[in-house]
N, C-alpha and C positions, 0 to 999 in steps of 0.2 A: 693498411696505409697512413693514419693518424702514429700507429706507435714506430714508424717508420722513419717520418719523414722527424718527432722527435730523437729517436736514438742517431739518425746526424745530425742537429744542429748540435744533440754534444756533440759527438763524437771528432765536427766542427771545431767548439770550442772547445773542448779535449784539447788537440794537437797547434790552437791559436793558445792556448798557453802555455800550453811545453814546449814551445817555440819561442819564447819571447818575445812573440807579436805583437802586445797588446803597450800601445805608444799612448802614451799622454798627449804628448808634444803632437801629435798629425796636426795637417792644417784642416781638413775636414769634421772634427769634431766643432759639436756647437748639433744649429738648429739652421734650416737650411727650407728657405719657403719658394713655390715654383713659382716661381715667374709670370704664369697665365695659371685660369682655370682649367679643369678636367672636365670630361663631358663624359661621361661613366655611365655603362648599362641598361640602366637604371633612365634615361637620359637627364640625368639632376648637373650640375654643376657642381666642381668641389673645389675650395685650394685646398693643396696638397701643402703637407710640408715632411718634410725630415728628419730627424731627432739620431744621428751620434753621438754615439755617448763611446767610450773611455776604452771601458773593459768589451773592443771587437763589439757592442753590441748596439742594437738600433729600432728604434721604434719609426714606421712613418702614419702617417694624421690622416686624416678627407675630415673638410670643415663640408657643410653646407655654406655656398655663398651667404656667406651675412651672419656664419655664426660664428658661436665662441664656445660648444664640444663640439668634440669630430662625432661627427656620423658611423667612420670608422678609422678600423685602429686593426695594423698591420705588427709586427716583431719581423725584426731582422737575424741577424748575425752578419760582419762587413770583414772583409779581408784586406789588405790592400796592397796596389806591386805603381808604389810612387806616387804618381800622380790617379791611377786608373785603383776604381774601389769594388768590389764584385759583392756584391748582396745578394743573401742567402733568407728566403721567407720562408715563413712555417704556412702559411697558407695560401692559398688556391689564389694570387688575387683576378685574375682573368681570367675564373669559370669554364680553364682545359682538359683542367683532372689530373693535373699538376703538381706542388706546391713550384710557390717561383725565384728564380734565379732571376738580379739586374745585375743588370757595367751603369758604372759610368766616373766621372775623367774630373779632373779638379782641375783646371786651366785659370789664369791670370781673373784666381778671386768668384767666382765662376762653378756650378756644377752642376753637367752637366749628365743626363739619363735619357736615350733615348732622344724624341726631338724638344723635351722640353727641358729648362733651363734651373738652377735654382740658387734666389740669391743668398747671403750671410743673416737669419735677422737681424733688428737693428736693435740693440742692446736699452 
């Protein structure tokens, strides 16, 4: 299962580079902080952050409330179709037995993923 996920990630990344979809000017590139805390399955509150990098790679960080080091972190590959972004995670974050895929939309400077909103990090 894990080899399959890694293979999928490599194939997706290869397709991105081959198609020339790597865009260093994409407005999503940077750090986005969740506007509200997330209560996880462990009943703890987390501050969530997305970091979108220019090579269509990214990280999601989960910080325990008030902590400076992430308690959890997850790698993803992202692809865009205008203002819609698809995030392909190699991890099973929601613990349903499959790697996760999420969709986010960037509009008016706010990134929305599901019922969560994210604002750009302050410089």
